[in-house]
N, C-alpha and C positions, 0 to 999 in steps of 0.2 A: 573580313569577308564583305562582299557586296550581297545583301540579303533582300530577296523579294518577299514582301509581306502582303497577304490578302487580308481583307477585313481591317484595313489599316486605319480607318476612321472610327473603329468600334471601341468598346469598353476595354477588352483585353489588350488591344494594340496600344491604347493610351499609356500602358505601363511597359509593354514589350519594346516599343520603338525607342523611348528614352533610355531604357536599359541597354539596348544594343548600341545606340550612339555613344553612350557614356563609356562603353567598353571597347571603343575603337572600330566598330563596324560601320559600314555605309548601309543605308536603308532606302529601298525603293518601295513605296506604298501604293497599292491599287486603289483608285478612287473613281467612282462612277458618276459623281455630280460635282458641281462647283463647290457646294458646301462641304462635301467630303474631301475634296482637294484642298480646301482652305484648312480643314482640321489636320490633315496629314502634313501640310507645309508648316503649320504652327508647331508641330512636334519636332520639326527639324529634318524631316525626310524628304527625299525626292519623290515627286508624284508621277505615277503612270496612269493615264486615264484608260478606263475600260471597266468591264464587269465580268462576272463569273460565267456568263453565257458565251463569251468570246473565247473559244478554246484556242484559236490561233494566237490571240494576244497573250493568253496565259502561257502558251508554249514558248513564245518568243521571250517573254519576261523571265521565265525559268531558265531558258538557255543562256541568257546574258548574266545570270546570277551565279554566285558561288554557293548559294544555299537558299532554300525556300521555307518560310513559316506560313502555314495555311491556317488562318483564323476565321475566314469568312463562313457564314452559315445563314440561311434565310430564316431568321427567327420569326419574321412576320408570318410566314407560311405555317411554321410550327404552332404559333399562338392561335391561328385560325383553324387548327385541326388537320393541317396538311403536312404532318411530320414526314411521312413516307416520301412525298414529292420533294420536300426540301432535302431529304437525305439522298435522293437520286441525283439531284444537282451537285451535291457535295462529292458523291462518288465519281461522277463524270470529271470533275475538276482534278481529283487526286490521281485519276488514271492518266490524265494529260501530263501532270507533273512526273509521274512514274515513267512514262514513255520517254520524256525528255532527259531525265536524270539517270536513266538506266546505264550502268557501266561506268559512271563518272566517279563514284565514291562520294559524291556531294551529299550534304545533309538535306533531308526533307522532314520537317516537324509539322505534324498535323494535330487535330483536336478531336477528342471524343468526350464522353461524360461518364462519371463514376456510377450514375444511376442506371446505366446499362447493365451493370453487374446485379443490381437489385432486381431488374427484370428477368435475369437468368435463373432466379430461384435460389441463390445462395442464402443459407439460413444458419443461424447459431454461431457465426464467426464473421470476422471482418474479411471483406473482399481484398484480394492482393493483386499486385501487378502481374502475377503469373496466371491469374484466372482469365480464361478465354471464353467468350460467348460465341456460339457457332455462327450466328447471323442475325440480321434485323436492321432496322433503320439506324444509321450512323455506325453500327457495328460492322456492316459490310465494308465501309470505308476504312475503319480501323484495321480490319483483318487484311484488306488489300495492301495498305501501307506497310504493315509488318511483313507481308510477303515480298515486298520490294527489296528487302535485305538480300534475298537470293538472286536479285538482278543487278547487284552492284550499286545500290542506293543505301546511304547511311540513314535509314528511316527510323523515325520514332513517333510515338503518339502520346500526347498529354491528355489523360483523362481528367477533366476538370470537375471539381466539386460543383454541385448545383447552386450553391450560394458563394459566388465570388464577389466579395464586398470591399468597399472603401468609398472615399469621397469621389472616386472616379466613376462609380456605378450609378448610371442614370436609368437603365432599362432592364436590369437583371432580375432574377427571381426574388431577391430580397425586396427590391423596389415594387415588384408585382404584388407580393404578399402584403406589403404595407398599403398599397393601393386598394386591394380587396378589403382589408380591415377597415380602412377609412370609409370606403363606400358603404359597407354593410353595418358599421358600428360594432363589429365583432371580429376578433382575430380567432379564426377557427383552426381546430385540429380534429383529426378523425379518430374516433374511438377513444382509447386512453392516451393517445399521443406519444406512446413509448417508442414508436419507430424513429429512426435517427437519420439525420441529413448531415453530410460533411460540409465544410466551408473552408474558404481560403481568402486571404487578403490579395487584392489585385496586384500590388507591387511585389509581393512574394512570388506571385505567378509570373510576373515579368522576368524575374531572375531565373525561374525554372525554365522558361522557354529559351532564354539565352544560353543556359548551361546545356540544355538538350541540343541546341544548334552546335555548340562548340565541341561537345564530347560524348553525347549519348551513343552507345554502341548500336550498330545496325540491328533493327528488329526489336526495339525496346519499347515496352509500355511503361508509362510513368504516371504517378498519381499526384495531381495538383490539388492537394488538400493540406490544410493546417489543422483545423478541428476535424478529427476523424469521424465524429458522429455526435450531433447535438439532438436530444429528444425533440420531436416536433412540437410537443406541448411547451417546451422551453422557448422555442422559436415564437410560438403564438403569444405566450405570456410576456416575452420581452417586447414584442411589437405593441401589444395591448397596453403595457405600462407606459410606453412613450406616447401613445395616442390618447390615453385616457378612456379606452373602451374596454369591454369585457373580453376575456379569452374563454372560449367554451368549446366543448366537444360537440361534433356533429356526426351524423351517421354517414356511411358511404353514399347513401342515396341523396343526402343533403349536400354533400361535398361540392358538387359542381356549382350550386347556388352561391356558396361562400368562397370558393377557391378557384373558380373559373377554369382556365386551361390547365392549371396545376393540380386539379382535383385528384387525378389518378396518381401523379407523381407524389403528392403529399401523403399518400398512404403507404409508400414504399419504405422499407427499412434498408438504408443505404450505408451502413457502417463499412468503412474501408480503412486499410492500413497504408501509410506512406513510407514504411521502413525501407523497402528496397530502393525507392527513389532517392531517399536521403543518403543511403550508403553508396549508391552507384555514382551519384553526381556531386556529393558533398553539399547538397542543398539543405538549408535549414530555414524554415519559416521563422521570421523574427518579429512580425508585426502583430497588433492586437487581434485576439480571436473575435468571432462573430458577435457574441453577446456584448463584449466590451465596446466594439466598434459601433454597434447599433445604439447602445446606451449613450455614446458620446454626442448624439443628437444631430449629426449632419444630414441624416436621411429625412429629418423632419423640419429642417430649416425653411 
């Protein structure tokens, strides 16, 4: 397939694009700057200049492609507290892709997050691919994409774990948590830290996106997780051991001081299952789990 990829110079794309190319696909990556274009070219993909605000350009690129993988999201806005605004931009883009691909049967693979399930109030069990959240930031885009199945689009959504980790990760949540711990001399967790976060290796995620593109049924939600739930206290203790600082409990009121924009997320219990995703696509995470990867030291080099 000729695949149009947004967010092509980002962390997830650094695994998705090589995975696609090595399995015989052609890739056209969206790049808005010279630096982004150079990064996309270095991965071996063709560059299309533009940005997510150029809806005409997005439509043209999708029309020329055999499938679309949408990875772009304005994480800078999210980090500054403008999650709703960033999510609106994402929703506008997926609507463009849906309009172009309607009736074609072509694949559209987009991105959401497993922590959206934690926000929905699921308790005492793992969230599953069948769980649906009625609405909210990013969820509106997810639900719109799933609905495109009724319009002749082979649509699917990958719900990513909050900690997608590897030596390719330069700006993700793991990197942010390490930065906060280094800044404050404390790796913090809230309360008893028993709440859990899932995680996944970047290259395993690259395989998942490729499989979703190739064979996910229309209207499918997928869980991009390897570790289904790591206690947040374990996350803090692992980071602390590598930095030589203390891991300690903080109150919800103290959390923003120590965990910045992640303070609210760090209190969520996000246990999820990946069973249906593995069964549906034959996907099996094979790379090291989060604790082993962080202990390998590359985040601290």
